[in-house]
BAVEX-564905 format. One line per 4 residues: number of its first residue (from 1); their letters; for each residue x, z, y of C-alpha. Coordinates in pm, 1 decimal. Layout:
<pts>
NUM = A = X:Z:Y; ...
</pts>
This chain:
<pts>
1 = MKIK = 0.0:0.0:0.0; 137.9:-93.5:337.7; 197.2:216.1:548.1; 151.3:153.2:919.4
5 = KSIA = 320.8:354.1:1189.8; 107.6:654.0:1265.0; 192.4:946.9:1484.1; -110.8:1126.5:1343.3
9 = LLIV = 55.2:1240.7:1022.0; -114.6:1527.2:844.0; 146.0:1799.0:795.8; 122.9:2144.5:652.4
13 = LSSI = 325.5:2356.1:892.0; 253.0:2702.8:759.3; 624.0:2786.3:777.7; 608.7:2738.1:1152.6
17 = LGAK = 261.9:2828.8:1265.0; 121.6:3052.7:991.7; -152.0:3003.5:736.4; -409.5:2880.0:988.6
21 = AQEK = -191.6:2575.4:1056.1; -337.6:2411.1:747.1; -641.2:2315.8:951.8; -439.9:2146.1:1223.8
25 = TYAV = -299.7:1794.9:1243.8; 15.9:1691.7:1423.8; 158.1:1378.3:1570.7; 514.0:1314.4:1449.9
29 = HTVA = 805.6:1106.0:1575.6; 1150.1:1066.9:1423.1; 1452.8:1048.1:1653.6; 1774.6:940.2:1481.3
33 = FWNL = 2134.8:841.2:1536.3; 2368.8:630.0:1324.0; 2721.4:499.1:1367.0; 2678.0:148.5:1221.9
37 = ENLF = 3054.1:108.9:1162.9; 3189.5:-222.8:1284.5; 2866.1:-415.3:1327.2; 3029.1:-739.3:1438.8
41 = DTIN = 2886.0:-1090.2:1428.9; 3097.4:-1389.8:1321.0; 3131.8:-1549.6:1665.4; 3470.3:-1534.7:1837.6
45 = QPNN = 3427.4:-1364.3:2174.3; 3673.4:-1225.5:2432.5; 3661.8:-870.0:2299.6; 3947.9:-850.3:2049.8
49 = DEEW = 3720.9:-925.7:1752.5; 3961.5:-1152.0:1559.6; 3968.4:-915.0:1262.8; 3592.0:-959.9:1217.0
53 = LPKG = 3579.6:-1339.9:1191.9; 3549.3:-1564.3:883.3; 3925.7:-1624.3:887.1; 4013.2:-1273.6:999.6
57 = AQNW = 4156.4:-983.2:805.1; 3811.9:-860.6:700.1; 3698.3:-1203.2:572.5; 3379.2:-1148.1:771.2
61 = TGER = 3161.8:-1445.5:673.2; 2805.7:-1522.0:772.5; 2683.2:-1414.8:429.4; 2859.8:-1082.0:451.1
65 = YKQK = 2720.7:-1024.1:800.0; 2367.8:-1093.7:675.6; 2418.2:-854.0:385.2; 2538.0:-584.3:625.9
69 = LKNL = 2220.5:-628.2:833.1; 2010.8:-606.7:518.4; 2188.1:-287.4:412.1; 2140.5:-129.0:753.8
73 = GKVI = 1774.3:-230.3:758.9; 1717.5:-64.4:422.4; 1852.5:266.3:549.2; 1682.7:260.2:888.4
77 = SGIG = 1344.2:178.0:738.0; 1376.8:484.6:515.0; 1467.7:742.4:778.6; 1166.7:945.8:882.0
81 = KVEQ = 1006.7:1047.8:556.5; 785.7:1354.5:569.2; 703.2:1514.0:236.2; 465.7:1801.1:170.1
85 = GKQG = 426.2:1874.6:-199.3; 304.0:1562.7:-374.1; 180.5:1401.1:-54.1; 404.2:1214.1:184.3
89 = SHSA = 405.0:968.3:470.4; 688.9:766.9:611.1; 793.3:567.8:911.8; 1119.4:437.3:1053.4
93 = PTLL = 1259.9:620.5:1358.1; 1070.5:579.5:1681.4; 1402.7:615.5:1863.3; 1738.5:524.5:1707.7
97 = GCSE = 2065.6:565.2:1893.3; 2353.5:368.4:1744.5; 2724.0:310.3:1796.9; 3005.0:74.1:1688.9
101 = IENR = 2803.4:-236.2:1777.6; 2975.7:-544.2:1913.0; 2706.6:-663.4:2153.3; 2335.2:-685.2:2218.3
105 = GVLE = 2307.1:-982.4:1984.5; 2389.4:-783.0:1670.9; 2113.2:-535.1:1753.3; 1869.0:-818.1:1807.5
109 = DLVR = 1971.5:-960.9:1469.9; 1923.2:-617.4:1313.7; 1569.8:-561.4:1442.1; 1473.8:-905.7:1309.9
113 = DSQL = 1556.5:-794.4:955.7; 1243.4:-824.1:742.1; 1252.0:-451.1:662.1; 1227.1:-363.7:1032.6
117 = TAFD = 1008.6:-631.3:1192.5; 687.9:-432.5:1139.7; 821.1:-159.5:1368.5; 863.3:-400.6:1663.3
121 = YGVV = 1181.5:-251.2:1805.1; 1302.3:-306.0:2158.9; 1672.7:-288.7:2250.3; 1860.2:-115.7:2532.5
125 = HFDS = 2229.3:-208.5:2551.7; 2515.9:-248.3:2796.7; 2866.9:-378.6:2732.5; 3138.7:-110.3:2742.8
129 = PDKR = 3508.8:-150.4:2833.5; 3621.2:-26.9:2490.5; 3935.4:-184.1:2343.9; 3744.1:-365.3:2069.9
133 = GIDV = 3431.9:-415.6:2274.5; 3222.3:-178.3:2065.3; 2928.7:-19.6:2243.2; 2637.1:217.9:2206.4
137 = GLLY = 2272.6:117.7:2213.8; 1917.2:240.2:2166.1; 1639.8:94.2:1951.9; 1284.9:203.5:2033.4
141 = QKKH = 944.2:124.2:1891.2; 762.7:-51.4:2173.4; 426.4:81.3:2063.9; 526.4:440.6:2124.9
145 = FKPT = 811.4:446.0:2375.8; 807.8:281.5:2718.6; 1144.4:286.7:2900.5; 1108.2:357.3:3271.6
149 = SYKN = 1480.3:353.1:3358.1; 1812.0:297.8:3185.9; 2173.6:281.4:3293.5; 2524.5:289.3:3151.6
153 = IPLY = 2747.4:563.8:3287.2; 3124.0:503.8:3256.2; 3367.3:773.9:3153.8; 3678.7:787.9:3373.9
157 = IYSK = 3964.1:966.6:3199.6; 4338.4:927.0:3244.4; 4637.1:1020.0:3036.2; 4780.7:1201.4:3341.8
161 = DLTA = 4505.6:1459.1:3291.1; 4681.5:1581.2:2976.5; 4897.7:1892.2:2986.7; 5276.8:1851.6:3008.5
165 = RDKE = 5314.4:1935.8:2640.6; 5050.7:1681.1:2544.6; 5225.5:1416.5:2754.3; 5550.9:1477.9:2570.9
169 = KAGK = 5374.9:1440.8:2237.8; 5192.1:1132.0:2362.6; 5519.9:946.8:2415.4; 5616.4:1001.9:2052.9
173 = EKKE = 5275.1:898.7:1926.8; 5207.7:603.4:2157.0; 5260.8:341.7:1887.7; 5023.2:518.9:1650.0
177 = QEEA = 4761.6:544.2:1922.3; 4780.7:175.6:2010.4; 4738.4:78.5:1647.9; 4460.4:315.7:1552.9
181 = TDDK = 4241.5:393.0:1851.7; 3935.9:214.1:1981.8; 4017.7:341.9:2330.7; 4213.8:109.1:2560.2
185 = TDDA = 4490.0:233.7:2790.8; 4575.8:78.9:3128.0; 4939.8:184.0:3179.8; 4970.8:-0.2:3511.8
189 = QGSR = 4707.8:213.4:3682.0; 4778.6:571.1:3579.6; 4696.0:512.9:3212.4; 4318.7:513.8:3230.1
193 = IYTR = 4162.2:548.2:2886.5; 3892.6:281.2:2857.9; 3628.1:405.3:2618.0; 3256.7:374.4:2552.4
197 = DQLL = 3010.7:419.6:2836.6; 2733.2:674.1:2790.4; 2381.7:532.4:2784.6; 2099.4:714.1:2964.3
201 = VTGL = 1743.6:602.6:2889.8; 1435.9:773.1:3035.1; 1088.3:676.5:2923.2; 745.8:780.8:2805.0
205 = LDGE = 702.7:887.5:2443.6; 330.6:834.9:2398.2; 282.7:924.6:2762.3; 527.4:1216.6:2788.8
209 = EISI = 858.6:1175.1:2970.3; 1181.0:1233.4:2778.4; 1539.6:1123.7:2837.7; 1796.0:1017.0:2577.9
213 = IVCH = 2174.5:1015.7:2623.1; 2352.7:801.7:2360.9; 2722.1:884.5:2317.7; 3030.1:777.0:2125.0
217 = WPSR = 3300.1:1011.0:2249.8; 3671.0:913.3:2230.2; 3837.9:899.0:1891.0; 4086.9:1140.7:1734.4
221 = SGGE = 4369.8:888.5:1728.1; 4707.8:1055.7:1765.1; 4568.3:1379.2:1629.4; 4276.8:1608.7:1701.1
225 = KKSA = 4469.1:1837.8:1935.8; 4626.7:1562.9:2145.3; 4301.5:1372.0:2188.0; 4076.5:1676.7:2243.8
229 = PYRE = 4098.3:1656.4:2628.0; 3940.1:1310.2:2612.6; 3637.6:1436.3:2422.6; 3614.5:1740.7:2644.9
233 = AAAR = 3601.4:1506.1:2944.9; 3329.5:1305.5:2769.4; 3135.1:1627.4:2705.9; 3159.9:1722.5:3073.1
237 = LTRK = 3011.8:1385.6:3165.7; 2727.6:1432.1:2916.4; 2661.0:1777.8:3056.7; 2672.2:1643.0:3413.0
241 = ITDS = 2409.9:1380.9:3326.1; 2192.0:1650.1:3169.1; 2234.6:1879.4:3469.8; 2131.5:1600.5:3706.8
245 = LQTI = 1809.6:1549.3:3511.6; 1742.3:1923.7:3512.8; 1802.8:1940.3:3886.6; 1516.4:1697.6:3933.8
249 = NPDA = 1302.3:1873.9:3674.9; 1414.2:2214.1:3536.8; 1190.7:2154.7:3233.9; 1330.1:1807.6:3163.6
253 = KVII = 1324.9:1715.8:2796.1; 1666.4:1566.2:2725.5; 1800.5:1457.5:2387.1; 2177.2:1410.3:2345.2
257 = LGDL = 2274.9:1213.5:2037.6; 2585.4:1037.2:1919.3; 2909.2:1024.0:1726.1; 3101.2:1292.8:1910.4
261 = NDGS = 3420.7:1274.4:1700.7; 3402.6:1652.5:1721.6; 3203.3:1911.1:1531.2; 2969.3:2186.2:1643.7
265 = FNKS = 3249.6:2441.9:1684.0; 3489.3:2232.8:1892.3; 3537.0:2319.8:2258.3; 3370.9:1996.9:2367.9
269 = VKVE = 3039.1:2098.2:2209.9; 3054.8:2478.2:2230.0; 3203.8:2519.1:2578.3; 3167.7:2197.7:2777.8
273 = IGAK = 2813.9:2123.2:2654.9; 2740.5:2490.1:2592.9; 2533.5:2413.7:2283.0; 2392.4:2706.6:2086.0
277 = GKKE = 2331.1:2708.5:1713.0; 2052.1:2966.7:1723.5; 1724.9:2913.0:1906.8; 1703.7:3269.6:2035.1
281 = KVEA = 2033.6:3226.8:2220.2; 1921.9:2919.6:2414.5; 1833.8:3009.5:2771.5; 1657.9:2806.3:3039.9
285 = KGIY = 1843.9:2477.0:3096.0; 2039.7:2546.5:2777.7; 2110.1:2315.6:2482.1; 2016.3:2372.6:2117.3
289 = NPFE = 2222.4:2219.5:1835.1; 2039.3:2236.5:1499.7; 2336.2:2080.6:1317.5; 2558.4:2385.1:1370.2
293 = EMAN = 2380.7:2571.2:1091.0; 2416.9:2270.9:857.9; 2788.4:2254.1:931.2; 2813.9:2624.4:846.6
297 = KGHG = 2663.9:2547.1:507.4; 2920.8:2276.3:435.6; 2706.6:1969.0:494.5; 2861.7:1662.5:655.4
301 = TIAY = 2809.4:1314.7:793.2; 3170.0:1199.0:754.6; 3457.0:1291.0:522.2; 3832.6:1276.6:568.8
305 = RDAW = 4078.2:1389.8:301.1; 3791.3:1557.7:115.9; 3698.5:1766.2:419.7; 3344.3:1718.6:547.3
309 = DIFD = 3223.2:1764.3:903.0; 2921.7:1673.1:1113.1; 3045.4:1453.8:1396.8; 2704.0:1287.9:1434.7
313 = IIMF = 2490.2:1535.3:1624.1; 2150.9:1545.6:1792.3; 2099.9:1830.7:2038.6; 1843.3:1886.5:2309.5
317 = TQPF = 1725.6:2099.1:2600.6; 1535.1:2425.2:2574.4; 1179.4:2293.0:2644.7; 1181.4:2130.0:2299.6
321 = IKEN = 1198.0:2470.9:2128.2; 941.9:2677.0:2317.8; 770.2:2881.9:2048.4; 399.5:2866.5:1967.6
325 = DYSS = 332.7:2581.9:2207.9; 277.3:2243.6:2048.5; 68.9:2095.3:2327.0; 356.0:1858.3:2402.4
329 = WRYW = 653.5:1729.8:2203.1; 843.2:2005.8:2022.8; 1132.2:2010.5:1778.6; 1034.6:2069.1:1415.3
333 = KAGI = 1342.3:2020.9:1196.6; 1662.5:1819.0:1151.1; 1834.1:1644.7:862.8; 2110.1:1417.8:734.9
337 = YNKP = 1998.1:1098.1:562.2; 2231.2:1052.7:265.5; 2046.7:884.9:-20.7; 2236.6:816.1:-346.6
341 = FMIT = 2257.8:440.1:-285.6; 2457.7:511.0:32.2; 2728.9:705.6:-152.6; 3042.8:577.4:-325.8
345 = TVGQ = 3015.5:646.5:-699.2; 3363.4:568.1:-833.1; 3728.3:573.8:-736.8; 3932.9:765.4:-485.0
349 = YKGY = 3643.7:795.8:-240.0; 3376.6:902.4:-485.9; 3115.0:1102.9:-300.8; 3205.6:956.4:39.1
353 = PLRH = 2971.8:730.8:239.8; 2973.3:379.6:92.9; 3144.6:172.2:360.7; 3261.2:-187.1:393.2
357 = SLTE = 3558.1:-309.8:193.1; 3707.4:-648.6:115.5; 3519.4:-648.3:-215.4; 3189.5:-486.6:-114.3
361 = VGYS = 2958.1:-490.7:186.8; 2858.7:-128.7:223.1; 2664.3:65.8:484.3; 2881.9:285.4:707.1
365 = DHFP = 3147.6:554.9:690.1; 2891.9:786.9:854.2; 2557.3:916.5:734.4; 2274.7:899.4:990.5
369 = VYIY = 2114.2:1211.6:1133.7; 1760.5:1270.5:1251.5; 1517.2:1519.7:1399.3; 1137.8:1537.6:1389.5
373 = LIKE = 934.5:1591.4:1705.2; 577.6:1711.8:1662.9; 274.1:1765.4:1884.4; -63.6:1911.5:1799.0
377 = KR = -348.0:1660.6:1798.0; -653.9:1745.1:1998.4
</pts>
């Protein structure tokens, strides 16, 4: 049976609202983020994409590109499943932030995949000055979300902002950085680090205003410690954007989502953003991070040398967690979407996300994350 998008999903929420909640119905939306890992087309463009061409190192043919889109479509169409006992309903995310995309065209190709066409996604995208030309973007279901404004906000960071010790280390590690990082350095002008812009989209989610900030903070190339100031600068920008929205409206509903290249306990998230992992500690104009508790339990979205962490995080402002008030959009719960077909089953990387290789078109080296927003129907 074809399941149409419905925000009027019947949900038993006794764990949240008590036994009487069984008589109530709630509208539901899924908000998600996924690093799509090197979603490049096969067209040569002036963005250092030679590796991802039919004659490039990745042997990136039209057929392999189409298979990648099909794989991504399969995952995206499955995010957003709500199960209560033997009953369940499902819909793709209403809002999906994404990163590691080459251009707007690859997102337009993605939403035309047959598994996603029924959801009628719109696209918000701007080109970023990243070394490889990879950007962030937002997909939204046109039926439920109406953008009212959107802009890309550049991150200005310079290597001169590093401490003296970090500068000394940077000289020794320069070659490694140039080879491994996605972030481009302009040595002629004070060594600006050119990285992904942050995307701010404000709109109406079934009539209620919310804002989304899509991020892909600077990488860990050259080592976590050396590169930490870059991500801390990115976090300060994200916080500044959030503060500006809260200055206009202290009760602004703001969702921050992205690949932060840091976890919940790094300074960038804990100090610069000021995110709290427990609802009761979130004050007015504060930020709640539901993925901190998952990280504490050992869950992860990305693995490196058999160590898991959650770099893909969705956090949001305090109005989303006001207790016992579901008259407008409220946070319900969060999750990591990591179905068995997305996981490597053999070899050195058994258990890791199933990513692209020269012999197999996988999904991504990250698992997507999601949250549910709910509102009581009247």
